[in-house]
N, C-alpha and C positions, 0 to 999 in steps of 0.2 A: 388590516386591509391596506392601510397607508403604507406600511412597511412592504407589503407585497407589490404595491404600485411602484414604490421606489426601486425595489429589486428588479422589477420588469423593465423599468426605464434604464437602469444601470446596465443590465445584460443586453438590452437592445442596442444601446449606444456602443457598448464594448464590441458586440458582434459586428455592427456596421463599421466601426473603426478598424477592426482587424481585417475584415473583408476588403475594405477600401485600400488598406496598406498592402494586402496581398495582391489585389488586382493591379494597383498602380505600380507595385514593385516588379511584378512579372512583366508588365507592359514596358516598364523602363528598361529592364534588362534586355528584352527583345529589341527595343529601339536602339539601345546603346551598342549591342554586339552584332545586330543584323541590319536593321533598317538604316541607321545612320551611316555605317560604312558603305552600304550599297548606294544610297542616294548621293553621298559625298563623292564617291568615285564616278558616278554617272554625271553629275553636274560639273565636275572638274575635268571631265574628258578621260578619266582613267589613266592607266599606265601602259607603257609599251616596253616589252622585253625583246632582246635579240637572242640569238643562239648562245652568245657568250654569257648572258645573264643566267641562263639555266645551268651553265657549268660553273660559273664563278660565285653566284649568290648562294647563300644558305637556303635550304628549303624553308619557306615561310611557315610559321606555326599557325597563322590564321588565314582565313580565306582572303584572296586578293580579287576584288571585284573589278569588272571592266578592264581586264588585262588583255591587251592586244599583242599578238605575236605574228610576225611575218615568217611564214614557213617557206622553205625552199621547194618542198614538194608536199602535197596533201591529197588525200583520197579516202574513200570509204574502206572500212575494215571488213564489212560484211556481217558485223555483230551488232545486235541491238537488244535493248531490254524493253519489256512491255509492262505498262502500268495497268492494273486491273482492279476492279471493285466488285466483290461478290461474283467473281469469275467473268465479269463483263469488261472487255478491253476498253481502256480509256485513251490510250495513246502509246506511242513508241519513241524511244530515245536511241538514236543511231550513233555508233562509235566510229570515229575516224582516226586516221594515222597521219601525223604531220612530222616531216623530217626537218630538224633544225641543225644544219651543218652536218658534220660527220659523227658527232658524239651524243646527240640527244634525239629521242623519239618521244613526241608528246601526243598522248591520246586525247581526243576531243569527244564531246558528247553534245548532240544537238537533237532538238525535236523535229528537225526537218531532214529530209533526205540529203545526204552530202553529195557534192558534185563528183564526177569521175576524176581521175588523176589529173591534177593541175599543178602548175609551177607558180612560184611567187604568189602565194595565196595568204591573205590576212584573215586570222580568226580572232574573235573577241569573246570572252566569257569570264567565268569565275574559276580561278585556280583553287581547287579544293581537294580534300581527301577522297579516295575511291570509297564508295559504299560496298556492301557485301557482294552485290551482283557485279559491280564494276571491277572489283578485285578478281573475281572469277573470269571475267572477260579479258582483263589484263593478262592473266595467266594463260588463257587459251590463245590469245594473240601471240604471246611469247613462244608457245608450243608450235603454232602454225608458221610463225616467222622467226625461226631460231636466231637469225642474224640480228633481230631487234631485241632479243630477250634481255640482254644486259644494258641496253640503251634506253629502255622505257623509263620515262620520268616518274617519280613516286607519287605525283598528283595528276589529276585529270583537269582539263580545261572544259568546264561545264558551260556550254553556250546557251543553255536553256534560260539561265537567269537574265541574260541580255536580250533574249528573244521574247521573254514573257514580262515585259515591263508593267503591263496592266495588272498582272497578279501581284507584283510588288507594290504598286500604287494602292490597290485595294487592301493589301496587308498593312501598309503604313497607316492608312486611314483607320483601320480596325484597331491597330495598336495605340494610336493617339487617342481614339475615342475611349478605349478601355482605360488608358491612363487618366483621362479627364473624368471618367465615371468614377474610378477609384478615388481620385482627389475629391470629387463631389461627396462621396460617402464619408470620407474622413472629415471634411469641413462640416457636413451636416451633423455628424455625430458630436463633433466638438461644439457646434452651435447649440444643439439640444442639451448638451451637458451644462453649458454656461447659462442657458435659458430653459430651465426644465419645463416651464409651462408650454413650450412650443412642441413638446413631444406628443405624438398621437394618443398615447395612453391618457395623458392629462386632458388633451383636447376632447376626447370622446366622453370622458367623465364630466367635463364642464358643460356638456349639452343640457344638463339638468338645471341650469340657471341657479346654481348654488355653489359655494366653495367646494372644490373637488374633495378636499380632505374631509369635510363634513359629510359628504355623500358616502365616502368609504367608511367613515366611523359609524354611520348609521347602519350600513350593511354588516359591519363587524358586531355591532350591538345586537342585531337580529340573530347572528350566529351564536353569540355568547349568552343570549337570554334563555336558551333551552327550547326555543320555538322549533317548528318543523324545518329541518334542514336535511336535504338529500344530496349525496355526492355520487356522480357517475363520471369516472375518468377525470378529466380536467374541468368538468362542469360541476358547479355547486348551485343548488336550488334552495333559496331561503323563502321566507314568507312573502317577500315583495320583489326579490331580485333574482336574476340569473347571472352567474359569474363564470367567466372562462379565464383560467389562469394558465400561463405557460412561462417558460424560462425568460423570454424577452417580450412577453405580451400579457396584458390584462384588459379584458373587455367586460363591461357590465351592461345590463339592460333591465329596466323595470318589467316585471312579468306582464303588467297591464299594457305595455307598449309593444309586445311581440305581435306581429301581424302575419308572419309566415314561418312555418315549421315543417321540416322534412328530414328524412334520413338519407345518408349517402354511403355507399359501399364502394371503395376503391380496390379493385383487384390488381395485384401486382405479381411480379415474378415469384416472390417469396411468400405470398399469402395475401390476405385481404385486410383492409383497415376500415374501421367502422366509425361513422361520424353522425352526430345530430347537429343540424344546422338551424339556426333561428335568426330571422331578421326582425329588427324593431322598426318602428314607424319613421325613425330618422335615417334608415338605410344602413345601419350598422349591423354587421354580421358577427354572430357568435358561433364558432364551430368547435364543438366538443368532441374529442376522440374518446370513444368508450369501448368497452369490451363487447365482444359479440353477444354474450348472454345478457348484457345490459342495454342493447340497442333498442329493443321494443319497450322495455320498462322505463328507460329514461325519456324516450319520445312521448310515451303516454303520460308520464308524470307531468311534463310541461303542458301537453295538450289539454289535460283535464283542467289546468289552471287558466287556459286561454281558449275556451271552446269556440270562440268566434274567429280565431286566426285560421288562415288557410293551412290545412294539413296535407302534406304531400306535394308532389310536383304536378303542374298543369301547364301545358304549352301556352294557352291563352293568358293565364295568370303571369307566366314568365315574361311574355311579350308586354303586358301592361306594366309590370314591375320595372322593366328596362326603359320603356318609353314614357310612361306616365305614372310615377310612383304615387303621386298625390291621389290619382284616381283609384289606385290599388288600395291605399290606406282608407279612402272614403268608403269603398265597398266593405272593408273589414269593419269600419266604425258602424256602418248600417247593420251588419250582422250582430255586432255587439249590442246595439240599442234594442234590436229585435229580441235577442236572447234575454236581456235584462228586463224587458217589458213583458216577455211571454208571448209576443206576437210573432207570426211567421216572417222570415226575412224576405225582402223584395228582391234581393240580389241572388 
């Protein structure tokens, strides 16, 4: 059992470390390639291109945020794309045409209705690749306005990024929070590795006021002695203990300390999962996943050992457990005394 606890701690720490690295890594990539360029361009005032820049500069490989362009003539194209979710329209993005000198036509995309034909009009947005719908609209505009077909720039100026600063602020906060959370998981796993006693597995075992390893050796001795031992899924029931083992988890509870016991069936898309849940007087939950055919037998095996424990779910009991666990335990202790003395319970 000591080895099982060490393996549970190892895999728990490893899982948290890898999860933290993954979360922090993904958040860092998003911050580096999206969030930082956006806010850097915003706070520095962005960049301004003239008609000559579109002709003389190479087409940028990456998005150019807060790019301002002074158009000779600008106006709506009559084309738009609609964003929907479950066939519910959420908004529209309108495409515009801006003429930059005699050699370049720049298509713009805005969440707002574009003004009618205007001269000397400044537009600001993100110079980025066309998406699938944008490419189709670009082609359709070229068909409708054949004089523009060979002049349309290969990227679109997406004004929605500049228009929706609040969305970017919320996204930046989410990315930074994710990065910090990932870093927290990494540091916590390293801390628990360096100080093994700080891991919840060892803390939960230590609630029995004796060295954790001695407690586990006692449980192992019960299993090795040939005494009554029953196994249901990841639950093991010995003479005095209920043990739940998992890849990164190990929970134990004295049989005599169990105060609440019930079954739980989780119905999912691909079938049902069956659990036996047991709470002890310290508030520790042991949740064993069992086979469907073992659900009743595993529940009854534990219930017969603790007939005073609350069996099943009860709204009043749930309320008491959440708000006043001491009262819940007191009522169970009264039932236990009544059963052991042969007197009827007052609760």
